[in-house]
C-alpha positions in Angstrom: 0.2 0.2 -0.1 1.3 3.4 -0.8 -0.1 6.9 -2.0 1.0 6.6 -5.5 -3.2 6.5 -7.1 -1.8 5.4 -11.0 0.3 2.2 -9.5 -1.8 -0.8 -10.3 0.4 -2.8 -8.7 -0.3 -1.4 -5.1 -3.2 -0.1 -3.2 -3.7 3.4 -2.8 -4.1 4.2 1.4 -5.4 7.1 1.0 -8.6 6.0 -1.6 -12.2 6.3 0.0 -15.2 4.4 -1.6 -17.7 6.7 -2.9 -20.7 5.1 -1.6 -19.9 4.1 1.6 -17.8 7.3 3.3 -19.6 6.1 6.9 -16.9 3.0 6.9 -14.0 4.6 5.5 -12.4 3.9 8.8 -11.9 0.1 7.4 -10.4 0.5 3.5 -10.0 -3.2 2.9 -13.1 -4.8 4.9 -11.5 -8.4 3.4 -13.5 -11.1 4.6 -12.7 -14.0 2.5 -9.3 -15.5 1.0 -8.8 -17.9 -1.5 -6.0 -20.0 -2.9 -5.1 -21.5 -6.4 -2.8 -24.4 -6.4 -2.2 -24.2 -10.0 -1.4 -20.7 -10.4 0.2 -20.2 -6.6 -1.7 -17.2 -6.3 -3.9 -15.9 -3.6 -7.5 -13.7 -3.7 -8.2 -11.2 -1.4 -11.4 -9.3 -1.4 -11.9 -5.4 -0.2 -15.5 -4.8 0.1 -15.1 -1.3 0.7 -12.9 -0.7 -2.3 -15.3 -3.0 -4.2 -12.4 -4.3 -6.0 -11.0 -7.9 -5.8 -6.7 -8.4 -5.6 -4.7 -11.7 -6.6 -1.4 -11.5 -5.5 1.8 -14.1 -6.2 2.1 -16.8 -3.2 5.5 -17.8 -4.3 7.1 -14.8 -2.4 6.4 -17.0 0.8 9.4 -18.7 2.5 8.5 -20.9 5.5 12.1 -21.7 6.6 12.7 -17.7 6.7 9.2 -16.0 7.1 11.1 -12.8 7.7 13.0 -13.3 3.7 9.4 -13.9 2.8 8.1 -11.0 3.8 10.7 -8.6 2.7 9.9 -10.5 -1.0 6.7 -9.2 -0.7 7.3 -5.7 -0.1 9.5 -5.5 -3.4 8.3 -5.7 -6.7 7.2 -9.9 -6.7 4.8 -8.8 -4.1 3.1 -6.1 -6.4 -0.4 -7.3 -6.9 -0.7 -9.4 -10.0 -4.0 -8.6 -11.2 -7.2 -6.5 -9.5 -11.1 -6.8 -10.6 -13.8 -4.7 -10.4 -13.3 -0.8 -9.9 -10.6 0.5 -12.0 -11.6 3.6 -11.3 -9.4 3.5 -8.3 -6.8 3.4 -10.0 -6.8 5.6 -13.2 -7.0 2.7 -15.3 -11.1 3.5 -16.2 -14.0 6.1 -15.3 -14.2 6.3 -11.7 -18.3 5.8 -10.0 -19.9 9.8 -10.2 -23.8 10.6 -8.8 -25.3 7.7 -10.6 -23.4 7.0 -13.6 -21.0 3.8 -12.6 -18.5 4.4 -15.0 -16.5 1.4 -15.6 -17.1 0.3 -12.0 -18.0 -3.3 -11.6 -18.2 -4.8 -7.9 -20.3 -3.0 -5.7 -19.6 -4.1 -2.0 -19.0 -7.6 -3.4 -18.3 -10.6 -1.1 -17.2 -14.3 -1.4 -14.9 -14.1 -4.5 -13.5 -17.2 -5.5 -11.9 -19.3 -8.1 -14.4 -22.0 -9.6 -12.9 -25.0 -9.3 -11.1 -27.6 -11.5 -13.4 -29.8 -13.3 -15.8 -28.1 -12.9 -17.8 -26.0 -15.2 -16.1 -22.4 -16.1 -13.2 -23.6 -13.9 -10.5 -20.7 -13.6 -13.2 -18.4 -13.4 -13.6 -16.0 -10.3 -17.5 -16.6 -9.3 -18.4 -13.4 -6.7 -21.6 -11.8 -4.5 -22.1 -8.8 -6.1 -23.9 -7.5 -3.6 -24.8 -3.9 -5.1 -24.1 -1.5 -2.3 -24.0 1.7 -4.1 -25.2 1.0 -7.4 -28.2 2.9 -8.4 -26.1 6.0 -7.0 -24.0 8.2 -5.0 -24.7 8.5 -1.0 -26.8 12.0 -0.9 -24.2 15.0 0.1 -27.1 16.4 2.7 -26.5 15.4 6.4 -30.3 14.6 6.9 -30.8 12.8 3.5 -27.6 11.0 4.0 -28.5 9.4 7.4 -31.5 8.8 5.5 -30.0 6.6 3.3 -27.9 4.9 5.2 -30.6 3.9 7.3 -32.9 2.6 3.9 -30.2 0.4 3.4 -29.0 -1.2 6.6 -32.8 -1.6 8.6 -35.4 -1.6 6.1 -33.1 -3.5 3.2 -36.2 -1.7 0.5 -34.0 0.1 -1.9 -33.3 0.7 -5.8 -29.6 -1.2 -5.3 -29.7 -4.8 -6.4 -27.8 -8.0 -5.9 -25.7 -9.7 -8.6 -24.1 -13.2 -8.8 -21.5 -12.5 -11.0 -18.9 -14.9 -13.3 -16.2 -13.3 -13.9 -13.2 -14.1 -16.8 -10.0 -14.3 -14.9 -7.8 -13.1 -17.8 -10.5 -10.3 -19.5 -12.1 -9.3 -16.2 -15.4 -9.5 -18.3 -18.8 -10.7 -16.5 -19.5 -14.3 -18.8 -22.3 -15.3 -16.9 -24.7 -13.1 -14.4 -27.9 -14.0 -12.3 -30.1 -11.4 -11.5 -33.5 -11.9 -10.0 -36.2 -11.0 -12.0 -37.8 -9.2 -8.5 -34.5 -6.5 -7.9 -35.3 -7.3 -3.5 -35.9 -11.2 -4.0 -32.0 -10.9 -3.6 -31.1 -8.0 -1.5 -28.2 -8.3 0.7 -26.3 -5.3 2.5 -23.7 -6.8 4.3 -22.4 -10.6 3.5 -23.0 -13.7 1.0 -21.3 -15.8 -1.4 -21.2 -17.5 -4.3 -20.3 -21.4 -5.4 -20.2 -23.3 -8.5 -21.7 -27.0 -8.0 -20.5 -30.1 -9.8 -24.2 -30.1 -12.0 -22.8 -26.9 -13.4 -25.2 -25.1 -11.3 -24.6 -21.9 -9.0 -25.3 -22.1 -4.9 -25.7 -18.9 -3.8 -25.9 -17.4 -0.1 -27.8 -14.1 0.6 -26.6 -14.0 3.5 -28.9 -10.5 4.7 -31.5 -12.6 5.3 -30.1 -16.3 5.6 -31.7 -17.0 1.9 -30.6 -19.8 0.2 -30.7 -20.8 -3.5 -29.7 -23.3 -6.2 -29.7 -21.6 -10.0 -29.5 -22.9 -13.5 -27.0 -21.1 -15.9 -30.6 -20.3 -18.1 -31.3 -18.5 -14.3 -33.8 -20.9 -13.5 -33.8 -21.0 -9.2 -34.6 -24.7 -8.8 -34.0 -24.9 -4.9 -34.1 -22.4 -2.0 -34.1 -22.3 1.8 -34.4 -19.7 4.0 -32.7 -20.4 7.5 -35.3 -19.1 10.7 -31.9 -18.9 12.6 -31.6 -15.7 13.6 -30.4 -13.7 17.4 -33.4 -13.9 19.0 -34.2 -17.8 17.9 -35.8 -19.7 15.8 -38.2 -17.5 14.3 -41.1 -19.1 11.1 -40.6 -15.7 8.8 -36.8 -13.8 8.7 -35.6 -10.6 9.7 -33.0 -8.4 8.3 -29.6 -8.3 9.2 -28.2 -7.7 11.9 -31.0 -10.3 13.4 -30.5 -13.1 10.8 -27.0 -12.8 9.1 -25.0 -15.7 7.3 -21.9 -15.0 5.5 -22.3 -18.6 3.4 -23.2 -22.1 3.4 -22.1 -25.1 1.3 -24.3 -27.7 0.0 -22.5 -31.5 -0.1 -23.7 -34.6 -1.7 -24.5 -37.2 0.5 -21.6 -39.3 -0.9 -18.9 -36.4 0.9 -17.0 -38.4 2.9 -17.4 -36.0 5.6 -20.5 -37.3 5.7 -19.8 -41.4 5.4 -21.3 -42.9 8.7 -23.2 -40.5 9.7 -27.5 -40.9 9.4 -28.8 -38.4 6.8 -32.6 -39.7 7.1 -34.3 -36.4 7.8 -34.8 -35.4 11.0 -37.3 -32.5 11.2 -37.0 -29.2 10.6 -35.0 -26.5 12.7 -38.3 -24.8 13.8 -39.5 -28.5 14.9 -36.6 -29.4 17.0 -35.0 -26.2 18.2 -37.1 -25.0 21.9 -39.6 -21.9 20.8 -38.4 -18.7 21.6 -39.0 -16.7 24.7 -42.3 -14.2 24.9 -39.5 -11.3 25.0 -37.7 -12.5 21.9 -41.2 -13.0 19.7 -42.3 -9.6 21.1 -39.2 -7.9 19.6 -39.2 -10.3 16.4 -43.2 -9.2 16.0 -41.6 -5.3 16.6 -38.8 -5.3 14.5 -40.7 -7.1 11.2 -43.0 -3.7 11.1 -40.0 -1.8 11.5 -38.4 -3.3 8.7 -41.3 -3.5 6.3 -43.4 -0.9 4.7 -44.9 2.6 5.8 -44.4 2.1 9.4 -40.4 1.4 9.3 -40.1 4.5 6.8 -42.3 6.6 9.2 -40.3 5.0 12.7 -37.2 5.8 10.3 -37.8 9.4 9.8 -38.5 10.4 13.4 -36.0 8.4 13.9 -33.3 10.7 11.9 -35.2 13.8 12.8 -34.8 13.2 16.7 -30.9 12.9 16.1 -30.8 15.8 13.5 -32.6 17.7 16.4 -30.0 16.6 19.2 -27.2 17.2 16.7 -27.8 20.6 15.9 -28.2 21.3 19.3 -24.7 19.5 20.2 -23.2 22.1 17.5 -25.2 25.2 19.3 -23.9 24.5 22.6 
């Protein structure tokens, strides 16, 4: 990392994410690391910068770790490939207002190389959350706070999530899934996607614990909404941060880790888990109304007004 914005081999430490300024204290927010054994490369995501970096692993020296660290500081440790936001290093048009320019990723999560032997092997799969896709955060403090609260609390925005397959050589999208209803797959935080042996893609929409399998033609052939939340097992899910799920994996019945285990259905989580306490049920009822519809919008607006008035009193003092 250094301050040269136009060097594609390094990350500019002064970079700021256009649509997530409230979390710029965490410049990268790296949540996933993947390793490509054939190329001896490591891939790491940077949610805030909306980029994915590929670096060379050959600098590693397990007999002399300090020597490996020094090698990584030199030219051999430069970024080999980067995807998602070329405006960050002067290689494309930056995202300005409602024009995304050449930006491709929007707070994306879970990048991984498709494993050898699977359809699309060597390409990248990524859960492209879409935060800020519909436009930049407003500059007006009141509108800015409402913008952030709508995304985090209400979850009903003009942004939309896509599942993107990226050609590792060209950086271009070669396959994309987007739900017909933009809000059917919407996630401010978290998420992942993995290619299955049958050519379908297994997706985790993390904000709502929504899991589904989609064909190359875009048909959803299986889906499941996890009832697990911080308030216990719930019949209807709540949005983040009450119902988070970063990722999930799907295994076939003959997976080595399942050998010798009883795989007959044992019941659902709701049937097997104790019922949530009365207080938790009341909290989920209230939160559901806050997170959906006009009542939630009104409550958020009242909260924004209260915070705004407190802030003005603080400034006046």
